[in-house]
N, CA and C atoms as a LAMMPS dump frame, in Angstrom:
ITEM: TIMESTEP
0
ITEM: NUMBER OF ATOMS
399
ITEM: BOX BOUNDS ff ff ff
-5.0000000000000000e+02 5.0000000000000000e+02
-5.0000000000000000e+02 5.0000000000000000e+02
-5.0000000000000000e+02 5.0000000000000000e+02
ITEM: ATOMS id mol type element x y z
1 1 1 N 0.308 -11.559 -9.952
2 1 2 C -0.823 -12.43 -9.966
3 1 3 C -1.971 -12.124 -8.994
4 2 1 N -2.869 -12.774 -9.757
5 2 2 C -3.945 -12.781 -8.656
6 2 3 C -3.964 -13.859 -7.674
7 3 1 N -4.907 -14.091 -6.74
8 3 2 C -4.747 -15.169 -5.909
9 3 3 C -4.816 -16.399 -6.717
10 4 1 N -5.64 -16.695 -7.943
11 4 2 C -5.443 -17.922 -8.65
12 4 3 C -4.469 -18.252 -9.235
13 5 1 N -3.415 -17.111 -9.263
14 5 2 C -2.429 -17.704 -10.094
15 5 3 C -2.602 -17.241 -11.387
16 6 1 N -3.215 -16.364 -11.595
17 6 2 C -3.686 -15.913 -13.42
18 6 3 C -2.8 -14.389 -13.421
19 7 1 N -2.435 -14.227 -14.465
20 7 2 C -1.784 -12.789 -14.651
21 7 3 C -3.191 -11.63 -14.647
22 8 1 N -2.741 -10.652 -14.09
23 8 2 C -3.696 -9.592 -13.8
24 8 3 C -3.942 -8.824 -15.257
25 9 1 N -5.107 -8.942 -15.929
26 9 2 C -5.565 -8.028 -16.931
27 9 3 C -5.266 -6.743 -16.78
28 10 1 N -4.966 -6.058 -17.771
29 10 2 C -4.412 -4.796 -17.944
30 10 3 C -5.657 -3.757 -17.571
31 11 1 N -6.848 -4.102 -18.142
32 11 2 C -8.12 -3.449 -17.349
33 11 3 C -8.312 -3.255 -15.99
34 12 1 N -8.132 -4.523 -15.447
35 12 2 C -8.247 -4.648 -13.923
36 12 3 C -7.08 -3.875 -13.34
37 13 1 N -5.643 -3.596 -13.784
38 13 2 C -4.828 -3.167 -13.205
39 13 3 C -4.825 -1.647 -13.279
40 14 1 N -5.521 -1.124 -14.525
41 14 2 C -5.823 0.418 -14.76
42 14 3 C -6.962 0.781 -13.759
43 15 1 N -7.777 -0.103 -13.652
44 15 2 C -8.9 0.46 -12.754
45 15 3 C -8.677 0.436 -11.125
46 16 1 N -7.468 -0.272 -10.539
47 16 2 C -6.837 -0.557 -9.549
48 16 3 C -6.117 0.904 -9.293
49 17 1 N -5.435 1.545 -10.182
50 17 2 C -4.872 2.455 -10.404
51 17 3 C -5.543 3.953 -10.709
52 18 1 N -6.882 3.795 -10.91
53 18 2 C -7.658 4.687 -11.254
54 18 3 C -8.567 5.496 -10.063
55 19 1 N -7.896 5.717 -8.898
56 19 2 C -8.155 6.002 -7.779
57 19 3 C -7.26 6.642 -6.908
58 20 1 N -7.483 8.011 -6.463
59 20 2 C -6.313 8.591 -5.584
60 20 3 C -5.978 7.994 -4.118
61 21 1 N -7.023 7.376 -3.774
62 21 2 C -6.679 6.766 -2.261
63 21 3 C -6.057 5.293 -2.527
64 22 1 N -6.282 4.929 -3.634
65 22 2 C -5.621 3.584 -3.78
66 22 3 C -3.928 3.966 -4.327
67 23 1 N -3.977 5.053 -5.008
68 23 2 C -2.553 5.423 -5.155
69 23 3 C -1.772 5.786 -4.157
70 24 1 N -2.468 6.64 -3.14
71 24 2 C -1.933 7.205 -1.927
72 24 3 C -1.298 5.73 -1.203
73 25 1 N -2.228 4.659 -0.909
74 25 2 C -2.134 3.423 -0.1
75 25 3 C -0.58 2.922 -0.911
76 26 1 N -0.611 2.923 -2.302
77 26 2 C 0.513 2.09 -3.069
78 26 3 C 1.734 2.903 -2.818
79 27 1 N 1.555 4.246 -2.746
80 27 2 C 2.717 5.09 -2.485
81 27 3 C 3.374 4.765 -0.972
82 28 1 N 2.424 4.66 0.072
83 28 2 C 3.023 4.336 1.43
84 28 3 C 3.509 2.855 1.499
85 29 1 N 3.018 2.164 0.653
86 29 2 C 3.638 0.745 0.521
87 29 3 C 4.864 0.411 -0.091
88 30 1 N 5.264 1.413 -0.992
89 30 2 C 6.511 1.031 -1.89
90 30 3 C 7.745 0.977 -1.203
91 31 1 N 7.989 -0.105 -1.31
92 31 2 C 9.368 -0.484 -0.605
93 31 3 C 9.205 -1.244 1.004
94 32 1 N 8.057 -1.153 1.396
95 32 2 C 7.731 -1.567 2.611
96 32 3 C 6.326 -2.229 3.128
97 33 1 N 6.184 -2.865 4.148
98 33 2 C 5.021 -3.442 4.596
99 33 3 C 4.664 -2.644 5.647
100 34 1 N 3.31 -2.161 5.38
101 34 2 C 2.667 -1.499 6.448
102 34 3 C 1.364 -1.854 6.878
103 35 1 N 1.245 -1.805 8.383
104 35 2 C 0.021 -2.139 8.969
105 35 3 C -1.011 -1.337 8.731
106 36 1 N -2.157 -1.627 8.596
107 36 2 C -3.433 -0.982 8.211
108 36 3 C -3.729 0.23 9.258
109 37 1 N -3.629 0.454 10.37
110 37 2 C -3.584 1.295 11.184
111 37 3 C -2.805 2.561 11.213
112 38 1 N -1.574 2.444 10.255
113 38 2 C -1.006 3.716 9.697
114 38 3 C -1.698 4.28 8.656
115 39 1 N -2.2 3.34 7.856
116 39 2 C -2.819 3.997 6.57
117 39 3 C -4.21 5.039 7.062
118 40 1 N -4.566 4.266 8.225
119 40 2 C -5.958 5.22 8.592
120 40 3 C -5.654 6.524 9.17
121 41 1 N -4.629 6.377 9.901
122 41 2 C -4.242 7.542 10.44
123 41 3 C -3.448 8.818 9.553
124 42 1 N -2.47 8.265 8.681
125 42 2 C -1.967 9 7.767
126 42 3 C -2.935 9.652 6.606
127 43 1 N -3.658 8.746 6.332
128 43 2 C -4.691 9.246 5.078
129 43 3 C -5.795 9.969 5.682
130 44 1 N -5.963 9.746 7.063
131 44 2 C -7.267 10.263 7.852
132 44 3 C -8.643 10.103 7.115
133 45 1 N -8.622 8.949 7.029
134 45 2 C -9.914 8.015 6.45
135 45 3 C -9.924 6.953 7.429
136 46 1 N -11.546 6.716 7.209
137 46 2 C -11.865 5.624 8.164
138 46 3 C -11.533 4.269 7.958
139 47 1 N -11.355 3.298 8.803
140 47 2 C -10.812 2.087 8.497
141 47 3 C -11.666 1.184 7.515
142 48 1 N -13.259 1.115 7.712
143 48 2 C -13.803 0.315 6.364
144 48 3 C -13.27 0.956 5.201
145 49 1 N -13.412 2.271 4.827
146 49 2 C -12.799 2.823 3.722
147 49 3 C -11.414 2.339 2.929
148 50 1 N -10.484 2.358 3.962
149 50 2 C -9.271 1.878 3.395
150 50 3 C -9.286 0.519 3.394
151 51 1 N -10.002 -0.365 4.219
152 51 2 C -9.999 -1.797 4.085
153 51 3 C -10.544 -2.14 2.43
154 52 1 N -11.724 -1.31 2.119
155 52 2 C -12.075 -1.577 0.9
156 52 3 C -11.392 -1.314 -0.401
157 53 1 N -10.737 -0.264 -0.127
158 53 2 C -9.557 -0.009 -1.079
159 53 3 C -8.472 -1.171 -1.053
160 54 1 N -8.061 -1.576 -0.001
161 54 2 C -6.726 -2.634 0.141
162 54 3 C -7.467 -3.893 -0.457
163 55 1 N -8.77 -4.132 -0.371
164 55 2 C -9.372 -5.164 -0.927
165 55 3 C -9.237 -5.535 -2.447
166 56 1 N -9.652 -3.972 -2.797
167 56 2 C -9.484 -3.716 -4.254
168 56 3 C -8.249 -3.978 -5.016
169 57 1 N -6.931 -3.606 -4.384
170 57 2 C -5.918 -3.728 -4.777
171 57 3 C -5.426 -5.269 -4.84
172 58 1 N -5.995 -5.999 -3.592
173 58 2 C -5.461 -7.311 -3.402
174 58 3 C -6.132 -8.087 -4.736
175 59 1 N -7.432 -8.037 -4.759
176 59 2 C -8.179 -8.47 -5.825
177 59 3 C -7.303 -8.209 -7.612
178 60 1 N -7.037 -7.038 -7.512
179 60 2 C -6.094 -6.749 -8.601
180 60 3 C -4.787 -7.36 -8.519
181 61 1 N -4.505 -7.96 -7.471
182 61 2 C -3.115 -8.957 -7.601
183 61 3 C -1.832 -8.241 -7.339
184 62 1 N -1.928 -6.93 -6.963
185 62 2 C -0.703 -5.941 -6.6
186 62 3 C -0.599 -5.594 -5.345
187 63 1 N -1.311 -6.336 -4.345
188 63 2 C -1.01 -5.861 -3.138
189 63 3 C -1.464 -7.497 -2.139
190 64 1 N -0.457 -7.838 -1.301
191 64 2 C -0.69 -8.824 -0.518
192 64 3 C -0.904 -8.408 0.846
193 65 1 N -1.559 -9.475 1.844
194 65 2 C -1.737 -8.995 3.071
195 65 3 C -1.125 -10.44 3.805
196 66 1 N -0.978 -10.129 5.173
197 66 2 C -0.38 -11.037 6.07
198 66 3 C -0.845 -10.754 7.334
199 67 1 N -1.443 -11.662 8.145
200 67 2 C -1.779 -11.35 9.519
201 67 3 C -0.598 -11.458 10.567
202 68 1 N -0.693 -10.913 11.384
203 68 2 C 0.233 -10.924 12.566
204 68 3 C -0.543 -10.838 13.564
205 69 1 N -0.944 -11.796 14.467
206 69 2 C -1.932 -11.571 15.587
207 69 3 C -3.07 -10.643 15.095
208 70 1 N -3.486 -9.527 15.629
209 70 2 C -4.807 -8.934 15.287
210 70 3 C -3.933 -7.892 14.069
211 71 1 N -2.929 -7.746 13.877
212 71 2 C -2.664 -6.836 12.968
213 71 3 C -2.606 -7.032 11.377
214 72 1 N -3.06 -6.301 10.353
215 72 2 C -3.102 -6.867 9.21
216 72 3 C -1.923 -5.972 8.468
217 73 1 N -0.868 -6.47 8.139
218 73 2 C 0.068 -5.89 7.151
219 73 3 C 0.015 -6.153 5.55
220 74 1 N 0.163 -4.886 5.023
221 74 2 C 0.28 -5.244 3.565
222 74 3 C 1.193 -4.476 2.88
223 75 1 N 1.754 -5.142 1.671
224 75 2 C 2.729 -4.752 0.805
225 75 3 C 2.575 -5.007 -0.771
226 76 1 N 3.143 -4.392 -1.66
227 76 2 C 2.896 -4.645 -2.964
228 76 3 C 3.71 -5.665 -3.47
229 77 1 N 2.895 -6.561 -4.278
230 77 2 C 3.535 -7.383 -5.059
231 77 3 C 3.577 -7.272 -6.714
232 78 1 N 4.581 -7.788 -7.312
233 78 2 C 4.962 -7.26 -8.631
234 78 3 C 4.131 -8.466 -9.545
235 79 1 N 3.317 -7.867 -10.339
236 79 2 C 2.396 -8.877 -11.199
237 79 3 C 3.621 -9.608 -11.912
238 80 1 N 3.062 -11.027 -12.511
239 80 2 C 4.041 -11.812 -13.157
240 80 3 C 4.1 -11.299 -14.909
241 81 1 N 3.045 -10.484 -15.368
242 81 2 C 3.211 -10.259 -16.524
243 81 3 C 4.186 -8.849 -16.718
244 82 1 N 5.092 -8.837 -17.408
245 82 2 C 6.013 -7.8 -17.636
246 82 3 C 5.469 -6.739 -18.004
247 83 1 N 4.255 -6.245 -18.929
248 83 2 C 3.913 -5.182 -19.246
249 83 3 C 3.228 -4.796 -17.865
250 84 1 N 2.518 -5.56 -17.248
251 84 2 C 1.787 -5.097 -16.046
252 84 3 C 2.732 -4.593 -14.909
253 85 1 N 3.668 -5.236 -14.612
254 85 2 C 4.946 -4.921 -13.841
255 85 3 C 5.548 -3.573 -14.131
256 86 1 N 5.743 -3.432 -15.321
257 86 2 C 6.293 -2.167 -15.851
258 86 3 C 5.516 -0.875 -15.865
259 87 1 N 4.066 -1.054 -15.772
260 87 2 C 2.837 -0.383 -15.649
261 87 3 C 3.033 0.246 -13.915
262 88 1 N 2.959 -0.872 -13.314
263 88 2 C 2.976 -0.65 -11.671
264 88 3 C 4.368 0.278 -11.217
265 89 1 N 5.642 -0.043 -11.862
266 89 2 C 6.739 0.41 -11.445
267 89 3 C 6.689 1.883 -11.836
268 90 1 N 6.169 2.183 -13.064
269 90 2 C 6.426 3.484 -13.396
270 90 3 C 5.539 4.521 -12.894
271 91 1 N 4.336 3.756 -12.428
272 91 2 C 3.285 4.564 -11.588
273 91 3 C 4.053 4.758 -10.152
274 92 1 N 4.506 3.964 -9.429
275 92 2 C 5.354 4.139 -8.264
276 92 3 C 6.2 5.233 -8.354
277 93 1 N 6.97 5.335 -9.421
278 93 2 C 8.157 6.084 -9.691
279 93 3 C 7.566 7.431 -9.854
280 94 1 N 6.47 7.737 -10.608
281 94 2 C 6.038 8.951 -11.028
282 94 3 C 5.338 9.348 -9.623
283 95 1 N 4.307 8.748 -8.666
284 95 2 C 4.037 9.199 -7.371
285 95 3 C 4.936 9.889 -6.454
286 96 1 N 6.311 9.349 -6.6
287 96 2 C 7.249 9.832 -6.094
288 96 3 C 7.531 11.406 -5.958
289 97 1 N 7.099 12.071 -7.124
290 97 2 C 7.434 13.47 -7.42
291 97 3 C 6.054 14.282 -7.302
292 98 1 N 4.988 13.637 -6.637
293 98 2 C 3.819 14.208 -6.533
294 98 3 C 3.784 14.877 -4.856
295 99 1 N 3.423 16.062 -4.593
296 99 2 C 3.608 16.683 -3.407
297 99 3 C 2.665 15.958 -2.199
298 100 1 N 1.657 15.503 -2.612
299 100 2 C 0.594 14.956 -1.706
300 100 3 C 1.06 13.56 -1.164
301 101 1 N 1.817 12.736 -2.172
302 101 2 C 2.388 11.479 -1.897
303 101 3 C 3.821 11.832 -0.917
304 102 1 N 4.379 12.772 -1.417
305 102 2 C 5.654 13.057 -0.393
306 102 3 C 5.331 13.247 1.015
307 103 1 N 3.926 14.017 1.055
308 103 2 C 3.922 14.539 2.502
309 103 3 C 3.116 13.299 2.869
310 104 1 N 2.654 12.361 2.553
311 104 2 C 1.951 11.185 2.855
312 104 3 C 3.15 10.423 3.539
313 105 1 N 4.234 10.109 2.602
314 105 2 C 5.554 9.2 2.998
315 105 3 C 6.255 10.406 4.234
316 106 1 N 6.545 11.474 4.299
317 106 2 C 7.027 11.935 5.31
318 106 3 C 6.295 11.615 6.771
319 107 1 N 4.823 11.736 6.639
320 107 2 C 4.116 11.529 7.888
321 107 3 C 4.406 10.143 8.181
322 108 1 N 4.288 9.209 7.234
323 108 2 C 4.655 7.918 7.696
324 108 3 C 5.934 7.454 8.201
325 109 1 N 6.981 8.201 7.891
326 109 2 C 8.162 8.199 8.06
327 109 3 C 8.486 8.773 9.583
328 110 1 N 8.085 9.85 9.782
329 110 2 C 7.916 10.233 11.462
330 110 3 C 7.239 9.408 12.121
331 111 1 N 6.061 8.65 11.845
332 111 2 C 5.317 7.939 12.548
333 111 3 C 6.091 6.737 13.106
334 112 1 N 6.761 6.357 12.073
335 112 2 C 7.821 5.304 12.445
336 112 3 C 8.862 5.75 13.384
337 113 1 N 9.443 6.946 13.427
338 113 2 C 10.376 7.161 14.087
339 113 3 C 9.736 7.564 15.861
340 114 1 N 8.56 7.956 15.499
341 114 2 C 8.032 8.665 16.854
342 114 3 C 6.161 8.168 16.626
343 115 1 N 6.042 7.101 17.165
344 115 2 C 4.717 6.575 16.669
345 115 3 C 3.568 7.407 17.899
346 116 1 N 4.146 8.023 18.81
347 116 2 C 3.603 8.723 19.886
348 116 3 C 2.728 9.962 19.597
349 117 1 N 3.312 10.312 18.256
350 117 2 C 2.7 11.615 17.657
351 117 3 C 1.439 11.322 16.925
352 118 1 N 1.193 10.178 16.625
353 118 2 C -0.201 9.697 15.918
354 118 3 C -0.751 9.348 16.943
355 119 1 N -2.184 9.038 16.683
356 119 2 C -3.204 8.474 17.317
357 119 3 C -3.252 7.165 16.703
358 120 1 N -2.617 6.192 17.316
359 120 2 C -2.728 4.5 17.056
360 120 3 C -2.976 3.601 17.893
361 121 1 N -3.503 2.493 17.501
362 121 2 C -3.742 1.761 18.884
363 121 3 C -2.318 1.197 19.261
364 122 1 N -2.358 1.076 20.811
365 122 2 C -1.206 0.477 21.536
366 122 3 C -0.805 -0.582 21.054
367 123 1 N 0.487 -0.786 20.738
368 123 2 C 1.361 -1.962 20.166
369 123 3 C 1.338 -2.053 18.801
370 124 1 N 0.579 -1.006 17.807
371 124 2 C 0.471 -1.261 16.673
372 124 3 C 2.042 -1.144 15.958
373 125 1 N 2.477 -2.549 15.139
374 125 2 C 3.549 -2.646 14.809
375 125 3 C 4.252 -1.517 13.754
376 126 1 N 5.521 -1.191 13.743
377 126 2 C 5.919 0.043 12.9
378 126 3 C 6.084 -0.71 11.54
379 127 1 N 6.07 0.087 10.614
380 127 2 C 6.376 -0.4 9.095
381 127 3 C 7.658 -0.958 8.835
382 128 1 N 7.84 -1.828 8.37
383 128 2 C 9.157 -2.598 8.064
384 128 3 C 9.649 -2.405 6.632
385 129 1 N 10.808 -2 6.532
386 129 2 C 11.302 -1.967 5.052
387 129 3 C 11.464 -3.402 4.454
388 130 1 N 11.098 -3.704 3.165
389 130 2 C 11.293 -4.965 2.54
390 130 3 C 12.63 -5.22 1.889
391 131 1 N 12.913 -6.13 2.381
392 131 2 C 14.328 -6.634 1.442
393 131 3 C 14.171 -7.441 0.17
394 132 1 N 14.851 -6.706 -0.957
395 132 2 C 14.407 -7.328 -2.294
396 132 3 C 15.223 -8.874 -2.346
397 133 1 N 14.642 -9.696 -3.387
398 133 2 C 15.355 -11.115 -3.273
399 133 3 C 16.421 -11.091 -4.237
């Protein structure tokens, strides 16, 4: 759902999914909540660029954010429209078989177990696994 509670139009959803950086971000968030500092380090892109892409995903209604102190955490939210939800789920499943996406996840997994290996701000929160309701 968009922030106003309206269903996500399919053209907006497809536009959100039509960028490699946004797909990489979604892949990293699949099943977990991730702090923006991990995206910057793992994707090796600047924070302003990452933030622009995250804002695009939020406007499309498929990513939510929450603030914890100075840290912003992002997670995927499923659209209320069954067709849009199915498209997003199929996309996430498809990303799992892509070599670049697998590499990104392995870097995130290593960072979560050994954050000192990446250059992250002191006190950066580790990504947390989301529990389904």
